[in-house]
TORKOL-4160 file (C-alpha; in steps of 0.2 Angstrom, whole numbers, padded with zeros to 4 digits, m for minus):
143
<pt num="1" X="0658" Y="0780" Z="0217"/>
<pt num="2" X="0656" Y="0769" Z="0233"/>
<pt num="3" X="0637" Y="0767" Z="0232"/>
<pt num="4" X="0640" Y="0762" Z="0214"/>
<pt num="5" X="0653" Y="0749" Z="0220"/>
<pt num="6" X="0640" Y="0743" Z="0232"/>
<pt num="7" X="0626" Y="0741" Z="0219"/>
<pt num="8" X="0637" Y="0732" Z="0207"/>
<pt num="9" X="0642" Y="0720" Z="0222"/>
<pt num="10" X="0623" Y="0717" Z="0226"/>
<pt num="11" X="0619" Y="0714" Z="0208"/>
<pt num="12" X="0633" Y="0702" Z="0206"/>
<pt num="13" X="0630" Y="0692" Z="0222"/>
<pt num="14" X="0612" Y="0690" Z="0217"/>
<pt num="15" X="0618" Y="0684" Z="0199"/>
<pt num="16" X="0628" Y="0672" Z="0208"/>
<pt num="17" X="0613" Y="0664" Z="0215"/>
<pt num="18" X="0603" Y="0663" Z="0199"/>
<pt num="19" X="0600" Y="0647" Z="0194"/>
<pt num="20" X="0610" Y="0641" Z="0177"/>
<pt num="21" X="0593" Y="0641" Z="0168"/>
<pt num="22" X="0587" Y="0658" Z="0173"/>
<pt num="23" X="0603" Y="0664" Z="0163"/>
<pt num="24" X="0601" Y="0653" Z="0148"/>
<pt num="25" X="0595" Y="0666" Z="0137"/>
<pt num="26" X="0612" Y="0674" Z="0137"/>
<pt num="27" X="0620" Y="0657" Z="0129"/>
<pt num="28" X="0605" Y="0650" Z="0119"/>
<pt num="29" X="0607" Y="0653" Z="0101"/>
<pt num="30" X="0587" Y="0653" Z="0099"/>
<pt num="31" X="0586" Y="0670" Z="0108"/>
<pt num="32" X="0581" Y="0678" Z="0091"/>
<pt num="33" X="0568" Y="0665" Z="0089"/>
<pt num="34" X="0561" Y="0670" Z="0106"/>
<pt num="35" X="0560" Y="0689" Z="0099"/>
<pt num="36" X="0549" Y="0683" Z="0085"/>
<pt num="37" X="0539" Y="0672" Z="0096"/>
<pt num="38" X="0535" Y="0689" Z="0107"/>
<pt num="39" X="0533" Y="0700" Z="0091"/>
<pt num="40" X="0548" Y="0709" Z="0096"/>
<pt num="41" X="0557" Y="0710" Z="0079"/>
<pt num="42" X="0566" Y="0727" Z="0076"/>
<pt num="43" X="0552" Y="0733" Z="0063"/>
<pt num="44" X="0539" Y="0729" Z="0078"/>
<pt num="45" X="0548" Y="0738" Z="0091"/>
<pt num="46" X="0551" Y="0754" Z="0079"/>
<pt num="47" X="0533" Y="0754" Z="0074"/>
<pt num="48" X="0525" Y="0753" Z="0091"/>
<pt num="49" X="0538" Y="0767" Z="0098"/>
<pt num="50" X="0534" Y="0778" Z="0084"/>
<pt num="51" X="0515" Y="0774" Z="0085"/>
<pt num="52" X="0512" Y="0774" Z="0105"/>
<pt num="53" X="0529" Y="0779" Z="0114"/>
<pt num="54" X="0530" Y="0762" Z="0122"/>
<pt num="55" X="0531" Y="0743" Z="0118"/>
<pt num="56" X="0520" Y="0731" Z="0127"/>
<pt num="57" X="0519" Y="0712" Z="0127"/>
<pt num="58" X="0509" Y="0700" Z="0139"/>
<pt num="59" X="0512" Y="0682" Z="0143"/>
<pt num="60" X="0495" Y="0673" Z="0139"/>
<pt num="61" X="0497" Y="0659" Z="0151"/>
<pt num="62" X="0501" Y="0669" Z="0165"/>
<pt num="63" X="0487" Y="0683" Z="0163"/>
<pt num="64" X="0474" Y="0675" Z="0175"/>
<pt num="65" X="0487" Y="0671" Z="0189"/>
<pt num="66" X="0490" Y="0686" Z="0201"/>
<pt num="67" X="0508" Y="0688" Z="0208"/>
<pt num="68" X="0505" Y="0693" Z="0226"/>
<pt num="69" X="0514" Y="0705" Z="0236"/>
<pt num="70" X="0529" Y="0718" Z="0236"/>
<pt num="71" X="0541" Y="0704" Z="0240"/>
<pt num="72" X="0537" Y="0694" Z="0223"/>
<pt num="73" X="0539" Y="0712" Z="0214"/>
<pt num="74" X="0555" Y="0715" Z="0222"/>
<pt num="75" X="0561" Y="0697" Z="0218"/>
<pt num="76" X="0556" Y="0699" Z="0201"/>
<pt num="77" X="0565" Y="0716" Z="0198"/>
<pt num="78" X="0581" Y="0710" Z="0207"/>
<pt num="79" X="0581" Y="0695" Z="0196"/>
<pt num="80" X="0579" Y="0706" Z="0180"/>
<pt num="81" X="0592" Y="0717" Z="0185"/>
<pt num="82" X="0604" Y="0704" Z="0189"/>
<pt num="83" X="0601" Y="0698" Z="0171"/>
<pt num="84" X="0605" Y="0714" Z="0165"/>
<pt num="85" X="0621" Y="0715" Z="0174"/>
<pt num="86" X="0625" Y="0698" Z="0165"/>
<pt num="87" X="0622" Y="0705" Z="0148"/>
<pt num="88" X="0636" Y="0712" Z="0138"/>
<pt num="89" X="0624" Y="0721" Z="0126"/>
<pt num="90" X="0613" Y="0728" Z="0141"/>
<pt num="91" X="0617" Y="0741" Z="0155"/>
<pt num="92" X="0609" Y="0739" Z="0172"/>
<pt num="93" X="0613" Y="0756" Z="0175"/>
<pt num="94" X="0605" Y="0763" Z="0159"/>
<pt num="95" X="0589" Y="0753" Z="0160"/>
<pt num="96" X="0577" Y="0756" Z="0175"/>
<pt num="97" X="0566" Y="0741" Z="0181"/>
<pt num="98" X="0550" Y="0744" Z="0191"/>
<pt num="99" X="0538" Y="0729" Z="0195"/>
<pt num="100" X="0520" Y="0730" Z="0201"/>
<pt num="101" X="0508" Y="0716" Z="0203"/>
<pt num="102" X="0519" Y="0705" Z="0191"/>
<pt num="103" X="0519" Y="0719" Z="0178"/>
<pt num="104" X="0537" Y="0725" Z="0173"/>
<pt num="105" X="0540" Y="0742" Z="0166"/>
<pt num="106" X="0557" Y="0746" Z="0158"/>
<pt num="107" X="0563" Y="0763" Z="0155"/>
<pt num="108" X="0579" Y="0771" Z="0150"/>
<pt num="109" X="0591" Y="0769" Z="0134"/>
<pt num="110" X="0598" Y="0755" Z="0125"/>
<pt num="111" X="0610" Y="0755" Z="0110"/>
<pt num="112" X="0598" Y="0747" Z="0098"/>
<pt num="113" X="0580" Y="0742" Z="0094"/>
<pt num="114" X="0586" Y="0724" Z="0095"/>
<pt num="115" X="0592" Y="0727" Z="0112"/>
<pt num="116" X="0575" Y="0734" Z="0117"/>
<pt num="117" X="0568" Y="0717" Z="0111"/>
<pt num="118" X="0582" Y="0708" Z="0120"/>
<pt num="119" X="0578" Y="0717" Z="0137"/>
<pt num="120" X="0560" Y="0713" Z="0135"/>
<pt num="121" X="0563" Y="0696" Z="0131"/>
<pt num="122" X="0574" Y="0693" Z="0147"/>
<pt num="123" X="0561" Y="0701" Z="0157"/>
<pt num="124" X="0547" Y="0690" Z="0150"/>
<pt num="125" X="0557" Y="0676" Z="0154"/>
<pt num="126" X="0558" Y="0679" Z="0173"/>
<pt num="127" X="0547" Y="0670" Z="0184"/>
<pt num="128" X="0531" Y="0678" Z="0190"/>
<pt num="129" X="0530" Y="0691" Z="0176"/>
<pt num="130" X="0514" Y="0694" Z="0168"/>
<pt num="131" X="0517" Y="0709" Z="0156"/>
<pt num="132" X="0531" Y="0720" Z="0152"/>
<pt num="133" X="0529" Y="0738" Z="0146"/>
<pt num="134" X="0544" Y="0745" Z="0138"/>
<pt num="135" X="0547" Y="0765" Z="0136"/>
<pt num="136" X="0566" Y="0761" Z="0132"/>
<pt num="137" X="0573" Y="0773" Z="0119"/>
<pt num="138" X="0587" Y="0771" Z="0108"/>
<pt num="139" X="0602" Y="0782" Z="0111"/>
<pt num="140" X="0606" Y="0793" Z="0098"/>
<pt num="141" X="0624" Y="0792" Z="0092"/>
<pt num="142" X="0634" Y="0808" Z="0090"/>
<pt num="143" X="0638" Y="0809" Z="0071"/>
């Protein structure tokens, strides 16, 4: 329990240092438009998960730029985790984030297909991210 509290404190502390613009997606009503821009509509997500078991999106303007070093990857991972902590629909404990050379892999579970798109959008909007691969699954609700 103590390590969980420490983890929460680390994420909270990092979130405090994020600029307001880093968290704008939480308050901007246009995030659904961004889902369309990234082709992250619910139907797209369902179809790709059914077909391949994962959802992948690339940011075209940053494909050519390589993110250097593990420090950059750690910063990217920490920034995305802080955004997950700040988002009431997503859980930093249920979503794992791994970053290698600017390529982010999201895994774990979320409550809806829309939240897969939301998690991918917040990752794609993080500075230094070149690509996001999601193997996130929708939690099955008990009937």
